[in-house]
Backbone as JSON, one array per atom type, in Angstrom:
{
  "sequence": "MTYMGHPSDKLRKKLKMVFLAYSKKNFYWSQHLQKITLKMGYVPLNPFMIFDYFLLDSLSRDKVRLGNNNLIMIADELWVIGDIPDGVVAEIR",
  "N": [[13.6, -12.58, -34.32], [12.75, -9.7, -32.57], [13.71, -8.08, -29.63], [11.47, -6.4, -27.66], [11.57, -5.04, -25.35], [10.85, -4.4, -21.86], [8.86, -3.04, -19.22], [10.19, -3.29, -16.76], [12.86, -3.17, -17.4], [13.85, -0.59, -17.16], [13.87, -0.08, -14.52], [16.08, -0.09, -12.34], [17.07, 0.8, -9.95], [18.79, 0.56, -6.9], [17.36, -0.42, -3.95], [17.04, -0.03, -0.39], [16.81, -2.85, 1.78], [14.44, -3.91, 4.11], [13.86, -5.56, 7.09], [10.9, -6.57, 8.52], [9.86, -6.67, 11.71], [7.52, -8.0, 13.82], [4.82, -8.79, 16.07], [3.02, -11.91, 16.08], [0.44, -11.39, 16.68], [-0.21, -9.23, 15.21], [-0.46, -10.16, 12.68], [-2.47, -9.86, 10.77], [-1.97, -7.41, 9.68], [-0.05, -7.71, 7.79], [-0.04, -7.43, 4.86], [-0.64, -4.72, 4.59], [1.54, -3.53, 5.9], [3.57, -4.31, 4.18], [2.85, -2.96, 1.84], [3.0, -0.25, 2.69], [5.72, -0.06, 3.3], [6.91, -0.46, 0.76], [5.84, 1.79, -0.55], [7.23, 3.75, 0.78], [9.67, 3.52, -0.33], [11.34, 1.35, 0.16], [12.42, -2.11, 0.19], [10.42, -4.56, 1.42], [11.2, -7.09, 3.71], [9.35, -9.34, 4.73], [8.53, -11.58, 7.03], [6.08, -12.91, 7.51], [4.83, -12.72, 5.07], [6.54, -14.04, 3.39], [7.02, -16.59, 4.52], [4.49, -17.29, 5.23], [2.38, -18.17, 7.88], [4.44, -19.57, 9.76], [4.64, -21.47, 7.73], [2.32, -22.97, 7.83], [2.87, -24.85, 9.77], [4.1, -26.97, 8.41], [6.74, -27.47, 8.24], [9.54, -27.71, 10.5], [9.51, -25.28, 13.08], [11.96, -24.22, 13.67], [13.36, -24.34, 11.24], [12.04, -22.36, 9.8], [12.61, -20.19, 11.45], [15.39, -20.1, 11.09], [15.44, -19.34, 8.4], [14.29, -16.78, 8.69], [16.32, -15.55, 10.24], [18.38, -15.48, 8.37], [17.3, -13.72, 6.51], [17.33, -11.41, 8.04], [20.08, -11.03, 8.2], [20.73, -10.19, 5.61], [19.32, -7.9, 5.38], [19.19, -4.33, 5.2], [18.18, -2.74, 7.15], [16.34, -3.09, 10.24], [13.08, -3.03, 11.2], [11.03, -2.53, 13.94], [7.76, -3.18, 14.77], [5.04, -2.25, 16.65], [4.14, -4.09, 19.65], [6.72, -5.81, 21.53], [7.35, -8.95, 21.47], [8.86, -12.08, 22.68], [9.94, -13.43, 20.4], [10.45, -11.34, 18.6], [12.31, -9.92, 20.09], [14.44, -11.72, 19.98], [14.98, -11.53, 17.25], [15.9, -8.92, 17.09], [18.3, -9.02, 18.45]],
  "CA": [[12.69, -11.98, -33.37], [13.31, -8.5, -31.96], [13.31, -7.84, -28.23], [10.72, -5.14, -27.6], [11.76, -4.42, -24.04], [9.87, -4.63, -20.8], [8.9, -1.9, -18.29], [11.15, -3.49, -15.66], [14.22, -2.89, -17.87], [14.24, 0.76, -16.76], [13.78, 0.02, -13.06], [17.28, -0.74, -11.82], [17.54, 1.51, -8.76], [18.98, -0.29, -5.72], [16.62, 0.04, -2.77], [17.38, -0.68, 0.87], [15.92, -3.92, 2.21], [14.05, -3.73, 5.51], [13.19, -6.68, 7.74], [9.8, -6.09, 9.35], [9.7, -7.52, 12.89], [6.31, -7.68, 14.57], [4.15, -9.89, 16.76], [2.01, -12.67, 15.33], [-0.86, -10.79, 16.96], [-0.43, -8.24, 14.15], [-0.37, -10.88, 11.4], [-3.47, -9.33, 9.83], [-1.45, -6.17, 9.09], [1.08, -8.07, 6.92], [-0.1, -6.83, 3.52], [-0.58, -3.27, 4.74], [2.93, -3.18, 6.22], [4.33, -4.5, 2.95], [2.48, -1.86, 0.94], [3.54, 1.0, 3.25], [7.18, -0.11, 3.16], [7.2, -0.22, -0.66], [5.52, 3.19, -0.85], [8.29, 4.58, 1.38], [10.89, 3.35, -1.13], [12.15, 0.25, 0.67], [11.98, -3.46, -0.14], [10.09, -5.22, 2.68], [11.45, -8.51, 3.97], [8.26, -9.55, 5.66], [8.49, -13.02, 7.23], [4.72, -13.46, 7.41], [4.47, -12.79, 3.66], [7.43, -15.0, 2.74], [6.83, -17.92, 5.1], [3.12, -17.35, 5.72], [2.44, -18.26, 9.34], [5.25, -20.77, 10.0], [4.34, -22.42, 6.66], [1.22, -23.81, 8.33], [3.52, -25.91, 10.55], [4.48, -28.09, 7.55], [8.16, -27.64, 8.53], [9.81, -27.34, 11.89], [9.58, -23.83, 13.28], [13.37, -23.83, 13.64], [13.72, -24.1, 9.83], [11.5, -21.04, 9.46], [13.41, -19.22, 12.22], [16.67, -20.0, 10.4], [15.17, -18.5, 7.23], [14.14, -15.4, 9.19], [17.63, -15.04, 10.65], [19.14, -15.17, 7.16], [16.74, -12.49, 5.95], [17.84, -10.31, 8.87], [21.48, -10.81, 7.85], [20.87, -9.46, 4.34], [18.57, -6.64, 5.46], [19.93, -3.11, 5.52], [17.59, -2.2, 8.37], [15.32, -3.9, 10.91], [12.05, -2.17, 11.79], [10.16, -3.19, 14.92], [6.43, -2.58, 14.69], [4.13, -2.66, 17.72], [4.68, -4.71, 20.86], [7.95, -6.57, 21.31], [7.33, -10.26, 22.13], [10.15, -12.79, 22.74], [10.46, -13.71, 19.05], [10.99, -10.1, 18.04], [13.53, -9.64, 20.86], [15.48, -12.58, 19.4], [15.33, -10.98, 15.94], [16.64, -7.68, 17.3], [19.67, -9.38, 18.88]],
  "C": [[13.4, -10.82, -32.66], [12.79, -8.35, -30.54], [12.69, -6.46, -28.14], [10.89, -4.42, -26.26], [10.62, -4.74, -23.08], [9.97, -3.45, -19.84], [9.94, -2.05, -17.17], [12.59, -3.22, -16.08], [14.73, -1.54, -17.39], [14.28, 0.94, -15.24], [14.94, -0.72, -12.4], [17.84, -0.04, -10.59], [17.65, 0.55, -7.58], [18.26, 0.33, -4.53], [17.13, -0.69, -1.53], [16.34, -1.74, 1.19], [15.69, -3.79, 3.71], [13.34, -4.99, 6.01], [12.13, -6.11, 8.67], [9.57, -7.08, 10.49], [8.47, -7.07, 13.66], [5.67, -8.95, 15.09], [3.17, -10.61, 15.84], [0.61, -12.13, 15.58], [-1.22, -9.75, 15.9], [-0.33, -8.84, 12.76], [-1.3, -10.28, 10.35], [-3.03, -8.03, 9.18], [-0.38, -6.45, 8.03], [1.07, -7.36, 5.57], [-0.02, -5.31, 3.59], [0.85, -2.81, 5.03], [3.82, -3.29, 4.98], [4.1, -3.33, 2.0], [3.1, -0.53, 1.41], [5.06, 1.06, 3.05], [7.6, 0.16, 1.72], [6.94, 1.23, -1.04], [6.59, 4.13, -0.32], [9.62, 4.43, 0.64], [11.84, 2.28, -0.65], [11.58, -1.08, 0.17], [11.69, -4.17, 1.18], [10.49, -6.7, 2.68], [10.5, -8.86, 5.11], [8.08, -11.06, 5.88], [7.1, -13.63, 7.11], [4.24, -13.52, 5.96], [5.32, -13.84, 2.94], [7.14, -16.42, 3.22], [5.42, -18.16, 5.6], [3.19, -17.39, 7.25], [3.11, -19.58, 9.67], [4.94, -21.87, 8.98], [3.31, -23.45, 7.1], [1.74, -25.01, 9.11], [3.84, -27.15, 9.72], [5.98, -28.37, 7.62], [8.38, -27.32, 10.0], [9.93, -25.82, 11.98], [11.03, -23.35, 13.27], [13.86, -23.59, 12.22], [13.25, -22.71, 9.41], [12.29, -19.95, 10.19], [14.79, -19.01, 11.57], [16.53, -19.14, 9.13], [15.03, -17.05, 7.62], [15.49, -14.79, 9.53], [18.49, -14.69, 9.44], [18.61, -13.93, 6.46], [17.25, -11.27, 6.73], [19.29, -9.99, 8.49], [21.65, -10.02, 6.55], [20.13, -8.12, 4.35], [19.51, -5.48, 5.78], [19.46, -2.51, 6.84], [16.61, -3.21, 8.94], [14.35, -2.93, 11.57], [11.2, -3.0, 12.73], [8.84, -2.43, 14.95], [5.57, -3.13, 15.82], [4.86, -3.22, 18.93], [5.91, -5.56, 20.52], [7.89, -7.89, 22.09], [8.71, -10.93, 22.04], [10.76, -13.03, 21.36], [11.07, -12.49, 18.41], [12.27, -9.7, 18.78], [14.69, -10.46, 20.29], [15.91, -12.05, 18.04], [16.16, -9.71, 16.07], [18.09, -7.97, 17.66], [20.45, -9.73, 17.68]]
}
């Protein structure tokens, strides 16, 4: 069997990863923020897209917060969008 290749084989450019920090009040913008970030040439680390909304409270919120903090550690940049509630302040620190 011969490997015919895949379109992703040619897409090996390293992009910066950006953590998107924003209020739960803007949850409805999650997909739009993800799309805009990708269009700008960055990889979005969007907690509301990865963990939904605290995984519907099926885990402790601290587990989700720990996951968020690890995403921030691997991100090249942190973008704050909109108002800055306490949770976003903690992410900025």
